[in-house]
N, C-alpha and C positions, 0 to 999 in steps of 0.2 A: 566783962567781952571778951571772948576765948580767940586767943590767935590761930589764924588758920595756920597748918600744919602743913606742908608742902610736901609729898611724897614723890616716890621716883617709883615709876614704874618696872623696873627690871627688879626693884628691890621684893617688890610685892610679889614678883614669880619667882624668882628665887625660890623662898620658902615651898612654894606650889611643886614646882620640878623636885625637889629634893623628895618631900614626900612623897609624890609619885613614883622617882625612883627605888625609894624604899617599900614603898608598897607593890611595885614590879617584883623585887627582889625576894620579898618575902613569900608573892605565892610559886616563886620557881622552886622546884626542889632542889637542893643543896647539899651535892656531895661531899662528905667529908676527903680531904687529901687519899687519908689511909683507905679507903675504900674505892678510891680512886687506881690506888697503886694495887689493891688487889685482883681489880678488876682487869689492868693492865697485864697480871699474871696469863688470865686469860684471853689474851687479844681485844675482848671484845663482852658489849652484855650479854647475847647470846650463846656464846659459849659456858659464858659463868654462871647463866640462868639453866643450863644443862645440868651442869655441875651439882650445883643446888639442888634442884628440884627433878632427876632422872626420872624413867621408865624404866629402865633399867642399867646394871652396874654389872661388868667380866672385869676380871683378872688374870692376868697372863705372868710365871714367871718366865722372863726373858734375859737374853744379855748381848752383848755390842761383838759381833765378830770383828777379830783385831788384825786381820789381814783381807786381801783381796780388791779387787777395782768397786765392789759396791759399798765397801765401807765408809759409807758419807754418814756422819753421824746424825745429819740433817733431817737425814730423810726416816719417815716414820718406818717403810720397808726393810729398812736396814737391817733394825734388830730381830733377833732368831726365838722363836718362841719353844722356851723348855718343857711346856704344858700346854695341857688342854685349858679350854676358858674354864674360872671357877666361876659361878655365880653369888654373886657377895650380895650377903642378905642385906635387907632393906633398913634394919637398924647397923649394921655397920658404914653402909652405905652414906645414911644420914651423917655418923659423926664422922667421916673421911671426908664430909663437906663442910658440915662445922669446922672443922681445922685447916683446913684449905680458904674456909673465907674469913679467918679469922688473921687481921695485920700480923701480929705478935708473932703466928708461926715464920714471918720471915726475916731474913735478915737484906733492909735494905741498903746500908752503908758498905757492903763487903763484895770485893769479886774476887773467887777464888780461880787459879789457874792447875785444877786437876782436871785427870781428861774426865768426862762424863759417863760412866757403867754401868748405866739402870740396870737393875733384876727385879725391877716389876711394872708392869702394865696395867693401868686401870683403864678401862673404858665406860665413859658415860654417854648413855643414849637418850636422845629424847626428842620424838616427834620429827624424825629425819637430821637434825643433827646429830653428830661424833665429835668427840672430845676425850684424845689419848692423853692420859697422865704418865708421863715414866717418873719413876723414882728412881737417885741413885743414893745409896744407904754407904756409901763409899765418902762422896764430897758433900752429902746431905743438899742435892740440886734436886729439882724437877722440872722436865720442858713438858709443855703442853703443844697439843696441835689440836686444831676444829676440823673437821672435815677432812683429814689427810694434811694440811698443811700448815707446816710452825707455825707457831703465833704468838709464844712467848716461855716464860720460865723464871724460877729463882731458887736462894736459896730456902732452905727451911732450915735453919741451925736451930732455933727455937721448938719448932711442931717435930723434931724428928723423932721424942719418944714419944710422942700420941701417934704419926703415922707409922712408925713400927708396931706400937701395940697392936693396933688398926690391922695391918699387915699380919702377924702374926694369928688374927686369926682367921683370915681368907687362908693361908698355907697352914695348917696346925701340922702338917707331917714333912715340913720342909727344912730342914735341921737347919741349913745356912740363913734360914729366913726368922729363926728359932733362934739363932743367936746374935740377931740383932741387939 
């Protein structure tokens, strides 16, 4: 004769609940932390997508006016354009997007105190979305605007050489850029 085994209904429910949670978690996309960090540089997914798959990319040489009442570095229209827009070749734009997409491009644990003085503005456009990325090669930092609102930025020490190489292709006759 077999002995009757007493079971607690709660004991049986716990594995079922755990299995349901595991299954639900497996069905939802899990975004790695480094991908979340890169997305945060661009403020949101729409801006990040615009940079990754743009319809058009343009570039300008720019400078920050050092004096005057409008010299607010957080406002995109503060920066003076020194050149006409340059249409960036699709392969160069794709390579820039790849560099900007790599978590290893950025320095996540450091914060510089240098003044942000960008020399290059990249504009990514896609279906009414505009993302402007300003590059400062003096302090290896970029700032990002999405539809004319500043949304993020980050230091790019590890990506400097790759970005400089690509920017040199955009501005082949610019002595300052070629000296990077």
